[in-house]
Each structure stands twice: as structure tokens, then as C-alpha cells.
N, CA and C of each residue as an Amber inpcrd file, in Angstrom:
protein
   381
 -14.2970000-107.4840000   1.7540000 -15.3010000-106.5800000   1.2130000
 -14.6610000-105.6760000   0.1720000 -15.1910000-105.7320000  -1.0260000
 -14.6750000-104.9050000  -2.1120000 -15.3850000-103.5590000  -2.0960000
 -14.6110000-102.5130000  -2.1240000 -15.1850000-101.1630000  -2.1760000
 -14.5360000-100.3870000  -3.3130000 -15.3610000 -99.6540000  -4.0260000
 -14.8980000 -98.7960000  -5.1030000 -15.2430000 -97.3570000  -4.7490000
 -14.3000000 -96.4770000  -4.9870000 -14.5270000 -95.0630000  -4.7020000
 -14.1220000 -94.2500000  -5.9210000 -15.0940000 -93.5330000  -6.4760000
 -14.8280000 -92.6740000  -7.6120000 -14.4610000 -91.2700000  -7.1470000
 -13.6960000 -90.5920000  -7.9670000 -13.3540000 -89.1970000  -7.7150000
 -13.0620000 -88.5230000  -9.0450000 -12.9540000 -87.1990000  -8.9960000
 -12.5980000 -86.4590000 -10.1930000 -13.7370000 -85.7600000 -10.8810000
 -14.9420000 -85.9800000 -10.3980000 -16.0700000 -85.2820000 -10.9940000
 -16.0550000 -83.8080000 -10.6470000 -16.9330000 -83.0740000 -11.2860000
 -17.0170000 -81.6410000 -11.0220000 -17.7700000 -80.9270000 -12.1010000
 -17.6080000 -79.6190000 -12.1160000 -18.2690000 -78.7610000 -13.0920000
 -17.2700000 -78.3830000 -14.1750000 -17.6720000 -78.5570000 -15.4090000
 -16.8020000 -78.2320000 -16.5300000 -17.6470000 -77.6240000 -17.6390000
 -17.0520000 -76.7500000 -18.4060000 -17.7730000 -76.1600000 -19.5330000
 -17.8130000 -77.1340000 -20.7000000 -18.8160000 -76.9590000 -21.5250000
 -18.9160000 -77.7890000 -22.7210000 -17.6260000 -77.6860000 -23.5300000
 -17.1650000 -78.8310000 -23.9950000 -15.9140000 -78.8810000 -24.7290000
 -14.7060000 -79.1580000 -23.8550000 -14.9070000 -79.1060000 -22.5510000
 -13.8180000 -79.3250000 -21.6220000 -13.5660000 -80.7950000 -21.3490000
 -12.6300000 -81.0310000 -20.4340000 -12.2050000 -82.3900000 -20.1150000
 -12.2050000 -82.6330000 -18.6140000 -12.4060000 -83.8770000 -18.2590000
 -12.2730000 -84.3350000 -16.8800000 -11.6820000 -85.7270000 -16.9030000
 -10.9650000 -86.0670000 -15.8390000 -10.5090000 -87.4370000 -15.6870000
 -11.0770000 -87.9960000 -14.3820000 -11.8630000 -89.0090000 -14.5190000
 -12.4220000 -89.6820000 -13.3570000 -11.4890000 -90.8030000 -12.9240000
 -11.4200000 -91.0000000 -11.6250000 -10.6130000 -92.0660000 -11.0660000
 -11.4850000 -92.9960000 -10.2420000 -11.0840000 -94.2450000 -10.1890000
 -11.7910000 -95.2460000  -9.3910000 -10.7490000 -96.0550000  -8.6430000
 -10.8220000 -95.9830000  -7.3280000  -9.9020000 -96.7170000  -6.4780000
 -10.6110000 -97.9110000  -5.8680000  -9.9220000 -99.0330000  -5.8110000
 -10.4950000-100.2470000  -5.2400000  -9.7720000-100.6100000  -3.9530000
 -10.5400000-101.0830000  -3.0110000  -9.9730000-101.6560000  -1.7950000
 -10.5900000-103.0230000  -1.5870000  -9.8370000-103.9050000  -0.9700000
 -10.3300000-105.2460000  -0.7340000 -10.0370000-106.2280000  -1.8510000
  -9.5630000-105.6960000  -2.9790000  -9.2370000-106.5500000  -4.1180000
  -8.5620000-105.6970000  -5.1740000  -7.8370000-106.3450000  -6.0640000
  -7.2300000-105.6020000  -7.1620000  -8.1560000-105.6360000  -8.3700000
  -7.8360000-104.7870000  -9.3320000  -8.5490000-104.8000000 -10.5990000
  -7.9630000-105.8390000 -11.5630000  -6.7690000-106.2870000 -11.2850000
  -6.1040000-107.2400000 -12.1740000  -6.9680000-108.4890000 -12.3360000
  -7.1700000-108.8800000 -13.5770000  -7.9440000-110.0760000 -13.9370000
  -9.4620000-109.9040000 -13.8290000  -9.9110000-108.6860000 -13.5700000
 -11.3510000-108.4370000 -13.4770000 -11.7740000-107.3610000 -14.4670000
 -12.8750000-107.5980000 -15.1320000 -13.4300000-106.5920000 -16.0290000
 -13.9010000-105.3800000 -15.2370000 -13.8050000-104.2420000 -15.8690000
 -14.2060000-102.9870000 -15.2410000 -15.0720000-102.2020000 -16.2210000
 -16.0150000-101.4710000 -15.6730000 -16.8610000-100.6430000 -16.5140000
 -17.1460000 -99.3010000 -15.8740000 -17.4440000 -98.3420000 -16.7180000
 -17.9460000 -97.0430000 -16.2780000 -19.3610000 -96.8840000 -16.8280000
 -20.2440000 -96.4390000 -15.9680000 -21.6310000 -96.1900000 -16.3430000
 -21.9860000 -94.7730000 -15.8980000 -23.0790000 -94.2810000 -16.3950000
 -23.5550000 -92.9730000 -15.9360000 -25.0710000 -92.9900000 -15.8670000
 -25.5850000 -92.1110000 -15.0220000 -27.0350000 -92.0150000 -14.8660000
 -27.4060000 -90.5570000 -14.6900000 -28.1880000 -90.0650000 -15.6190000
 -28.7040000 -88.7020000 -15.5500000 -30.0450000 -88.7200000 -14.8280000
 -30.4520000 -87.5960000 -14.2690000 -31.7330000 -87.5460000 -13.5540000
 -32.8870000 -87.9910000 -14.4280000 -33.6710000 -88.8980000 -13.8990000
 -34.8340000 -89.3710000 -14.6150000 -34.5480000 -90.3630000 -15.7260000
 -33.3030000 -90.7770000 -15.8480000 -32.9370000 -91.7030000 -16.9190000
 -32.3460000 -92.9770000 -16.3420000 -32.3150000 -94.0070000 -17.1610000
 -31.7150000 -95.2620000 -16.7510000 -30.1950000 -95.1490000 -16.7420000
 -29.5850000 -96.0160000 -15.9750000 -28.1260000 -96.0790000 -15.9680000
 -27.6680000 -96.6270000 -17.3200000 -26.6660000 -95.9990000 -17.8910000
 -26.2030000 -96.4270000 -19.2040000 -24.7090000 -96.7020000 -19.1990000
 -24.3410000 -97.6460000 -20.0210000 -22.9500000 -98.0300000 -20.1860000
 -22.1880000 -96.9270000 -20.9030000 -20.9800000 -96.6670000 -20.4340000
 -20.1310000 -95.6630000 -21.0640000 -18.8860000 -96.3000000 -21.6640000
 -18.1690000 -97.0730000 -20.8330000 -16.9120000 -97.6670000 -21.3000000
 -16.6130000 -98.9220000 -20.4890000 -15.8730000 -99.8390000 -21.1070000
 -15.5000000-101.0640000 -20.4340000 -14.0900000-101.4790000 -20.7690000
 -13.4910000-102.2040000 -19.8490000 -12.1330000-102.7090000 -20.0300000
 -12.1440000-104.1870000 -19.7150000 -11.5820000-104.9860000 -20.6060000
 -11.5850000-106.4310000 -20.3980000 -10.7140000-106.8150000 -19.2210000
 -10.8760000-108.0570000 -18.7710000 -10.1300000-108.5060000 -17.5990000
  -8.6240000-108.5370000 -17.8590000  -8.2450000-108.6960000 -19.1120000
  -6.8220000-108.6940000 -19.4450000  -6.2500000-107.2840000 -19.4830000
  -7.1390000-106.3100000 -19.6120000  -6.6840000-104.9390000 -19.7720000
  -6.3120000-104.5950000 -21.1970000  -6.4750000-105.5520000 -22.0980000
  -6.0420000-105.3530000 -23.4840000  -7.1270000-104.7830000 -24.3790000
  -8.3680000-104.9670000 -23.9900000  -9.4790000-104.5750000 -24.8660000
 -10.3730000-103.5530000 -24.1950000 -10.7300000-102.5420000 -24.9480000
 -11.6170000-101.4970000 -24.4550000 -12.8880000-101.4540000 -25.2850000
 -13.9450000-100.9890000 -24.6630000 -15.2570000-100.9480000 -25.3030000
 -15.9230000 -99.6300000 -24.9110000 -16.6020000 -99.0220000 -25.8790000
 -17.2300000 -97.7340000 -25.6310000 -18.6170000 -97.6880000 -26.2370000
 -19.4630000 -96.9050000 -25.6000000 -20.7470000 -96.6380000 -26.2300000
 -20.4920000 -95.7540000 -27.4510000 -21.3760000 -95.8260000 -28.4000000
 -21.1940000 -95.0450000 -29.6200000 -21.1160000 -93.5550000 -29.3280000
 -21.8280000 -93.1190000 -28.3170000 -21.9000000 -91.6860000 -28.0260000
 -20.5930000 -91.1090000 -27.5000000 -19.7250000 -91.9510000 -26.9540000
 -18.4760000 -91.4330000 -26.3740000 -17.2440000 -91.8830000 -27.1290000
 -17.4300000 -92.7710000 -28.0750000 -16.2900000 -93.3200000 -28.8150000
 -15.4890000 -92.1970000 -29.4600000 -14.1900000 -92.2380000 -29.2670000
 -13.3130000 -91.2200000 -29.8280000 -13.0630000 -90.0410000 -28.8970000
 -13.8680000 -89.9460000 -27.8420000 -13.7100000 -88.8230000 -26.8940000
 -13.3240000 -89.2940000 -25.4910000 -13.7640000 -90.4790000 -25.1120000
 -13.4830000 -91.0140000 -23.7850000 -12.4690000 -92.1460000 -23.9020000
 -11.6580000 -92.2830000 -22.8440000 -10.6870000 -93.3660000 -22.8040000
 -10.6780000 -93.9920000 -21.4200000 -10.8530000 -95.3020000 -21.3810000
 -10.7820000 -96.0380000 -20.1230000  -9.4040000 -96.6760000 -20.0190000
  -8.8540000 -96.6700000 -18.8100000  -7.5360000 -97.2620000 -18.6240000
  -7.4030000 -97.7880000 -17.2020000  -6.3820000 -98.5830000 -17.0030000
  -6.1590000 -99.2120000 -15.6950000  -4.6840000 -99.0990000 -15.3410000
  -4.4110000 -98.8070000 -14.0900000  -3.0440000 -98.7820000 -13.5720000
  -2.9560000 -99.8690000 -12.5090000  -2.3680000-100.9910000 -12.8640000
  -2.3240000-102.1120000 -11.9280000  -1.4810000-101.7920000 -10.6970000
  -0.4110000-101.0590000 -10.8860000   0.4690000-100.7480000  -9.7590000
  -0.2450000 -99.9140000  -8.6960000  -1.1200000 -99.0330000  -9.1530000
  -1.8490000 -98.1680000  -8.2190000  -3.2240000 -98.7170000  -7.8810000
  -3.6100000 -99.7880000  -8.5660000  -4.9340000-100.3780000  -8.3820000
  -6.0260000 -99.3410000  -8.6330000  -5.8850000 -98.6550000  -9.7540000
  -6.8020000 -97.5890000 -10.1320000  -7.3130000 -97.8130000 -11.5420000
  -8.5050000 -97.3300000 -11.7730000  -9.0830000 -97.2990000 -13.1110000
  -9.4810000 -95.8570000 -13.3950000  -9.2960000 -95.4500000 -14.6330000
  -9.5530000 -94.0650000 -14.9960000 -10.5180000 -93.9740000 -16.1700000
 -11.1690000 -92.8400000 -16.2480000 -11.9710000 -92.5170000 -17.4320000
 -11.6170000 -91.0910000 -17.8300000 -10.8730000 -90.9710000 -18.9010000
 -10.5400000 -89.6590000 -19.4340000 -11.6620000 -89.2300000 -20.3640000
 -12.2410000 -88.0760000 -20.0950000 -13.3830000 -87.6020000 -20.8620000
 -13.0310000 -86.2670000 -21.5120000 -13.0500000 -86.2300000 -22.8070000
 -12.7380000 -85.0200000 -23.5640000 -13.9640000 -84.5600000 -24.3460000
 -13.9390000 -83.2950000 -24.7230000 -15.0240000 -82.7170000 -25.5260000
 -16.3880000 -83.0030000 -24.9060000 -16.5000000 -82.7380000 -23.6500000
 -17.7350000 -83.0380000 -22.9330000 -18.8950000 -82.1870000 -23.4160000
 -20.0790000 -82.7750000 -23.3430000 -21.2970000 -82.1260000 -23.8080000
 -22.2650000 -81.9430000 -22.6440000 -23.1030000 -80.9310000 -22.6860000
 -24.0620000 -80.7130000 -21.5850000 -24.9470000 -81.9270000 -21.3150000
 -25.3050000 -82.6570000 -22.3450000 -26.1760000 -83.8190000 -22.1570000
 -25.4620000 -84.9810000 -21.4750000 -24.1720000 -84.8220000 -21.2300000
 -23.4380000 -85.8640000 -20.5150000 -23.3690000 -85.5860000 -19.0100000
 -24.0850000 -84.5920000 -18.5930000 -24.2280000 -84.3380000 -17.1620000
 -24.9200000 -85.5320000 -16.5180000 -24.2670000 -86.1070000 -15.5130000
 -24.7870000 -87.3230000 -14.8890000 -23.9120000 -87.6820000 -13.6990000
 -24.3820000 -88.6510000 -12.9590000 -23.5300000 -89.2980000 -11.9630000
 -22.8280000 -90.4550000 -12.6650000 -21.5250000 -90.4910000 -12.5290000
 -20.7220000 -91.5200000 -13.1720000 -20.2900000 -92.5550000 -12.1400000
 -20.4800000 -93.8190000 -12.5020000 -20.2040000 -94.9320000 -11.6130000
 -19.1200000 -95.8340000 -12.1890000 -18.2630000 -96.2840000 -11.3090000
 -17.2880000 -97.3120000 -11.6380000 -17.8380000 -98.6430000 -11.1430000
 -17.5830000 -99.7070000 -11.9090000 -18.0610000-101.0210000 -11.5220000
 -17.0250000-102.0720000 -11.9170000 -16.9990000-103.1520000 -11.1580000
 -16.1010000-104.2490000 -11.4850000 -16.8100000-105.5810000 -11.2700000
 -16.3500000-106.5730000 -11.9980000 -16.9800000-107.8850000 -11.9340000
 -16.6790000-108.5900000 -10.6220000 -17.5780000-109.4870000 -10.2550000
 -17.3650000-110.2670000  -9.0390000 -16.3730000-111.3970000  -9.2640000
 -16.3490000-111.9130000 -10.4870000 -15.4800000-113.0480000 -10.7880000
 -14.4420000-112.6450000 -11.8250000 -13.2730000-113.2520000 -11.7780000
 -12.2370000-112.9170000 -12.7690000 -12.5940000-113.4650000 -14.1340000
 -11.9630000-112.8890000 -15.1450000 -12.1110000-113.4040000 -16.4990000
 -13.2510000-112.7650000 -17.2650000 -13.6810000-113.4890000 -18.2530000
 -14.7040000-113.0070000 -19.1760000 -16.0540000-112.8490000 -18.4780000
 -16.7600000-111.7450000 -18.7810000 -18.0150000-111.4830000 -18.0850000
 -19.2220000-111.5260000 -18.9990000 -19.0400000-111.7300000 -20.2660000
 -20.1860000-111.7480000 -21.1570000 -20.5080000-110.3590000 -21.6670000
 -21.7060000-109.9190000 -21.4510000 -22.1610000-108.6360000 -21.9820000
 -21.5570000-107.4970000 -21.1700000 -20.5530000-106.8660000 -21.7250000
 -19.8190000-105.8490000 -20.9760000 -20.6490000-104.5940000 -20.7390000
 -21.6250000-104.3550000 -21.5650000 -22.4280000-103.1430000 -21.4430000
 -23.6100000-103.3000000 -20.4960000 -23.7890000-104.4770000 -19.9500000
 -24.9140000-104.7240000 -19.0500000 -24.5040000-104.4890000 -17.6060000
 -25.2700000-103.7070000 -16.9030000 -24.9680000-103.4420000 -15.4990000
 -24.9640000-104.7260000 -14.6830000 -25.7680000-105.6680000 -15.0860000
 -25.8610000-106.9350000 -14.3540000 -24.5840000-107.7630000 -14.4470000
 -23.6910000-107.4110000 -15.3490000 -22.4310000-108.1440000 -15.4770000
 -21.4250000-107.7580000 -14.4000000 -21.7400000-106.7180000 -13.6530000
 -20.8070000-106.1980000 -12.6530000 -21.4190000-106.3290000 -11.2650000
 -20.6180000-106.8090000 -10.3260000 -21.1580000-107.0720000  -9.0050000
 -20.8080000-106.0390000  -7.9490000 -19.8180000-105.2240000  -8.2480000
 -19.3990000-104.2120000  -7.2780000 -19.4490000-102.8410000  -7.9290000
 -19.9900000-101.8920000  -7.1720000 -20.1970000-100.5420000  -7.6870000
 -19.7060000 -99.5130000  -6.6830000 -19.2370000 -98.4040000  -7.2240000
 -18.9240000 -97.2710000  -6.3800000 -20.1680000 -96.4450000  -6.1170000
 -19.9860000 -95.3930000  -5.3680000 -21.1170000 -94.5440000  -4.9990000
 -21.4100000 -93.4910000  -6.0590000 -20.4890000 -93.3170000  -6.9770000
 -20.6930000 -92.3750000  -8.0680000 -20.0600000 -91.0240000  -7.8060000
 -19.7690000 -90.3330000  -8.8830000 -19.2350000 -88.9730000  -8.8020000
 -19.9930000 -88.1110000  -9.8130000 -20.3840000 -86.9320000  -9.3880000
 -21.2040000 -86.0590000 -10.2260000 -20.3440000 -85.3330000 -11.2520000
 -20.7890000 -85.3850000 -12.4720000 -20.1830000 -84.6050000 -13.5510000
 -21.2470000 -83.6760000 -14.0980000 -20.9480000 -82.3980000 -14.0940000
 -21.8800000 -81.4060000 -14.6200000 -21.1860000 -80.6300000 -15.7320000
 -21.8030000 -80.6480000 -16.8930000 -21.2390000 -79.9580000 -18.0500000
 -22.1550000 -78.7800000 -18.3830000 -21.6090000 -77.5960000 -18.2570000
 -22.4120000 -76.3910000 -18.5160000 -22.2960000 -75.9740000 -19.9780000
 -23.3620000 -75.3930000 -20.4680000 -23.3750000 -74.9860000 -21.8820000
 -22.8710000 -73.5620000 -22.0560000
């Protein structure tokens, strides 16, 4: 059974930074694509960042490009999302997700491309 657990969320002022962590149990992240998504109240879940199964390629939504960084630590079996210059409109629950199968997953920004999800961590950005 694969389980993902996010941590690192909290309250931060606009312009501040947070680093989210995602720990996996039951499987490693090596060879599997990983994504971060977020969902604000009353809104659909949206793609934030993705990391290819090789760990060599990163993908970001236009809204976070240049401010957020996704990374993976194979030795610790962790995935991170470094978030800088946070904005109040980025207040949401942030979810870590990983693919069910190794290798290429197709549309990295689609939630349906990922089979395992964490429970989410709340990020609140105050103005």
C-alpha cells in the first residue's frame, strides 16, 4: 500500500516562503512521476508542479513558474515543493501525488495521471 504524507504547510505572509515535503511509504519515488496540486475552497484542483520519472525534468503552471521549485531526494524518499513570493490567492490545500506505474505518464498536469495522493497540507497566505 502506497501512502503519501505531506507536511510543511502553515500560515505565511504575502511575499513569504514555505517548503512543503511529501514522504512516501510502501514504495520509492524513484522511476515514478510526481506532481503537486492545490485546491482552494470552491475551486477545482489545479496542477502546480511536476517532476518526470527520471527526475531530470520539471514542469510548472504559468502562475508559479519562477517562484516554485519541485525536487526529489531519492536517498530520503522525499519530494519537496519550495514556494517563494507567495500570494494570498495561493491559499489552498496542497496535495502531493505520484503515478501508479513507472516511467512516462502522459499529461503531467492532469490529476488523472496520478494514482496515489496524500491527504494534503493547508497553506494560508495572509495579505
